[in-house]
C-alpha positions as CSV (number, residue, x, y, z in Angstrom):
1,X,40.9,-25.0,24.9
2,X,37.2,-24.4,24.2
3,X,36.4,-20.7,23.7
4,X,32.7,-19.5,23.7
5,X,32.2,-16.5,21.3
6,X,29.5,-13.9,21.0
7,X,30.1,-12.2,17.7
8,X,28.3,-9.2,16.2
9,X,26.8,-10.2,12.9
10,X,25.5,-7.5,10.6
11,X,24.9,-8.2,6.9
12,X,25.4,-4.5,5.8
13,X,25.5,-0.9,6.8
14,X,21.6,-0.6,6.6
15,X,20.9,-4.0,8.1
16,X,20.1,-4.8,11.7
17,X,22.8,-6.5,13.7
18,X,22.8,-9.0,16.6
19,X,25.2,-11.0,18.7
20,X,25.5,-14.6,17.6
21,X,26.9,-17.5,19.8
22,X,29.7,-19.7,18.4
23,X,32.1,-22.2,19.9
24,X,35.7,-22.4,19.0
25,X,36.8,-26.0,19.9
26,X,40.4,-27.5,20.2
27,X,42.0,-24.0,20.3
28,X,45.8,-24.1,20.7
29,X,47.2,-21.5,23.2
30,X,49.8,-20.8,20.6
31,X,47.2,-19.6,18.0
32,X,46.9,-15.9,17.4
33,X,43.4,-14.5,17.8
34,X,42.9,-14.1,14.1
35,X,44.0,-17.6,13.5
36,X,41.3,-18.7,16.0
37,X,38.7,-16.8,14.0
38,X,40.2,-18.3,10.8
39,X,39.5,-21.8,12.1
40,X,36.0,-20.8,13.2
41,X,35.3,-19.5,9.7
42,X,36.6,-22.7,8.1
43,X,33.9,-24.5,10.1
44,X,31.2,-22.1,9.2
45,X,32.2,-22.3,5.5
46,X,32.2,-26.2,5.7
47,X,28.6,-26.0,7.0
48,X,27.6,-23.6,4.2
49,X,27.2,-20.6,6.6
50,X,28.5,-17.1,6.0
51,X,32.0,-16.7,7.5
52,X,32.6,-13.9,10.1
53,X,33.8,-10.8,8.4
54,X,36.9,-9.1,9.9
55,X,39.6,-7.0,8.5
56,X,43.2,-8.0,8.5
57,X,46.4,-7.3,6.4
58,X,49.8,-7.4,7.8
59,X,49.0,-9.4,10.9
60,X,52.2,-8.0,12.4
61,X,50.7,-5.2,14.5
62,X,51.8,-2.6,11.7
63,X,48.7,-1.6,10.0
64,X,45.9,-1.9,12.7
65,X,43.1,-2.9,10.2
66,X,42.3,-5.9,12.4
67,X,40.9,-3.8,15.2
68,X,37.6,-4.6,16.9
69,X,36.4,-4.9,20.5
70,X,37.3,-8.0,22.4
71,X,35.3,-8.1,25.7
72,X,34.5,-4.4,25.4
73,X,38.3,-3.5,25.1
74,X,39.7,-2.2,21.8
75,X,42.3,-4.7,20.4
76,X,41.7,-6.9,23.6
77,X,43.2,-7.0,27.1
78,X,47.0,-6.8,26.3
79,X,48.4,-3.2,26.4
80,X,50.4,-2.0,23.4
81,X,48.9,-4.8,21.2
82,X,46.7,-5.2,18.1
83,X,44.3,-8.0,17.7
84,X,46.6,-9.8,15.4
85,X,49.3,-9.8,18.1
86,X,46.9,-11.1,20.7
87,X,47.4,-14.9,21.4
88,X,45.0,-17.3,22.8
89,X,47.3,-18.2,25.7
90,X,46.0,-14.9,27.1
91,X,42.6,-16.7,27.7
92,X,41.5,-19.7,29.7
93,X,39.4,-22.8,28.8
94,X,35.8,-22.1,28.8
95,X,36.1,-18.2,28.6
96,X,33.3,-16.4,26.9
97,X,34.5,-13.5,24.6
98,X,32.3,-10.8,23.0
99,X,33.5,-9.5,19.7
100,X,32.1,-6.3,18.4
101,X,33.1,-3.6,15.8
102,X,34.2,-0.1,16.6
103,X,31.2,1.8,18.0
104,X,31.2,5.3,16.5
105,X,28.9,7.3,14.3
106,X,31.9,8.2,12.1
107,X,32.8,4.6,11.7
108,X,29.8,3.0,10.1
109,X,29.7,-0.8,10.2
110,X,30.2,-2.4,6.7
111,X,29.7,-5.9,7.8
112,X,30.2,-7.9,11.0
113,X,33.4,-6.6,12.6
114,X,34.4,-4.4,9.6
115,X,33.9,-0.7,9.8
116,X,34.5,2.1,7.4
117,X,37.5,4.1,8.7
118,X,37.8,6.5,5.6
119,X,37.1,9.4,7.9
120,X,40.7,9.1,9.1
121,X,41.8,9.3,5.5
122,X,39.8,12.5,4.9
123,X,41.4,14.2,8.1
124,X,44.9,13.3,6.8
125,X,44.0,14.7,3.3
126,X,42.7,17.9,4.9
127,X,46.2,18.4,6.3
128,X,47.5,18.6,2.8
129,X,51.2,18.3,1.8
130,X,54.4,20.0,2.9
131,X,55.6,22.4,0.3
132,X,59.3,22.0,1.4
133,X,61.2,20.1,-1.1
134,X,63.5,18.1,1.1
135,X,65.2,16.1,-1.7
136,X,66.6,12.7,-1.0
137,X,67.3,11.0,2.3
138,X,69.5,13.1,4.6
139,X,72.5,12.0,6.6
140,X,71.8,11.3,10.3
141,X,73.1,14.7,11.6
142,X,72.6,16.8,8.5
143,X,69.4,18.4,9.9
144,X,69.9,19.8,13.3
145,X,67.0,18.7,15.2
146,X,67.4,18.0,18.9
147,X,67.0,14.3,19.8
148,X,64.2,15.1,22.2
149,X,62.2,16.8,19.5
150,X,63.0,14.0,16.9
151,X,61.8,11.4,19.4
152,X,58.5,13.1,20.0
153,X,58.0,13.5,16.3
154,X,58.8,9.9,15.8
155,X,56.5,8.8,18.6
156,X,53.7,10.7,17.0
157,X,54.3,9.3,13.6
158,X,54.0,5.8,15.0
159,X,50.2,6.2,14.9
160,X,48.7,3.5,12.6
161,X,45.2,5.0,12.4
162,X,43.5,1.9,13.7
163,X,40.7,3.7,15.5
164,X,41.0,2.2,18.8
165,X,41.2,5.6,20.4
166,X,37.8,6.5,19.0
167,X,36.2,3.1,20.1
168,X,37.5,3.6,23.7
169,X,36.4,7.2,24.1
170,X,32.8,7.8,25.5
171,X,32.6,10.8,23.2
172,X,33.9,8.9,20.1
173,X,36.7,11.6,19.8
174,X,39.5,11.0,17.3
175,X,41.5,13.8,19.1
176,X,44.5,11.4,19.7
177,X,44.8,10.3,16.1
178,X,44.4,13.8,14.8
179,X,46.8,15.3,17.4
180,X,49.4,12.6,16.5
181,X,49.3,13.6,12.9
182,X,49.3,17.3,13.6
183,X,52.3,16.8,16.2
184,X,54.3,14.8,13.7
185,X,54.9,17.7,11.3
186,X,54.5,20.7,13.7
187,X,57.6,19.5,15.5
188,X,59.8,19.2,12.5
189,X,61.2,22.1,10.4
190,X,59.7,20.6,7.1
191,X,56.3,21.1,8.5
192,X,56.5,24.8,9.5
193,X,55.3,26.5,6.3
194,X,51.8,25.0,6.5
195,X,51.9,24.6,10.2
196,X,48.9,26.7,11.2
197,X,46.7,26.1,8.3
198,X,47.2,22.3,8.7
199,X,46.0,22.2,12.3
200,X,43.0,24.3,11.5
201,X,42.0,22.2,8.4
202,X,42.5,18.9,10.2
203,X,40.6,19.9,13.4
204,X,37.6,21.3,11.3
205,X,37.6,18.1,9.2
206,X,37.7,16.0,12.4
207,X,34.5,17.9,13.7
208,X,32.8,17.6,10.3
209,X,33.3,13.9,10.2
210,X,31.2,13.5,13.4
211,X,33.8,12.7,15.9
212,X,33.2,14.1,19.5
213,X,35.1,16.4,21.6
214,X,38.0,15.2,23.9
215,X,37.2,15.3,27.6
216,X,40.8,14.4,28.7
217,X,40.0,11.2,30.4
218,X,42.8,9.1,28.9
219,X,41.0,5.9,27.6
220,X,42.5,6.6,24.2
221,X,46.1,6.4,25.4
222,X,45.4,3.3,27.6
223,X,44.1,1.3,24.5
224,X,46.5,2.7,21.8
225,X,48.5,-0.3,20.3
226,X,51.3,2.1,19.7
227,X,50.9,3.9,23.1
228,X,50.6,7.3,21.6
229,X,50.7,9.8,24.6
230,X,47.8,12.3,25.2
231,X,50.3,15.0,25.5
232,X,49.9,15.2,21.7
233,X,46.3,16.4,22.3
234,X,47.6,19.3,24.5
235,X,50.0,20.2,21.7
236,X,47.3,20.2,19.1
237,X,45.1,22.4,21.3
238,X,48.1,24.9,21.6
239,X,48.7,24.7,17.9
240,X,45.0,25.4,17.1
241,X,45.0,28.4,19.6
242,X,48.1,29.9,18.0
243,X,46.6,29.5,14.5
244,X,43.5,31.4,15.7
245,X,45.8,34.3,17.0
246,X,48.0,34.6,13.8
247,X,45.3,33.7,11.4
248,X,45.1,30.7,9.2
249,X,46.5,32.5,6.1
């Protein structure tokens, strides 16, 4: 296949950016999206040009660092999929694809398709640690947690912090990410001691980082590669309200 690319090129955080046209020729439908970009970069390097900068690590849909906009959609058109899991058979010969970084004030562009997502790290750090010493790994039925609760906690813990939810939200809200991290521990007995201080500190850090408010429209859930449900946001709001009633101390 022959794929036309419009790629956002930006030399640095303080530099102006623009869309640049490229052509990816002889693209196999069996290539992953990142493999296609690797081939394009090989051609650029051969010509002495600066390669397109993009993040990647596991290339197995585990870490989410590969995230960027493909045709305006975070991680591309396939649901429940990261960019590294997206394959070129999803596109047709002659297609034109626009590749852009996450667009959010809290995610400043470092270079091309690479953004600084350290704001997520600071939200997690604000949540602190659990003071419960749970020791080594427990047997499956040693801690009596209902399966429905354990499933909800596990579904929340599946969040990989890629930032797709922020990129899809018109308010650039990170409520889905923050609520997933809040829900994970608020549902489990190990997280009960710091339950209320945790939600207050994480929500306040979310706001301090410059993320917007949630308007409950669901774009975040629609593009999440791990399909984190927005019911977590409702849970976070309830937890925050309870924390305000009982006092954060």
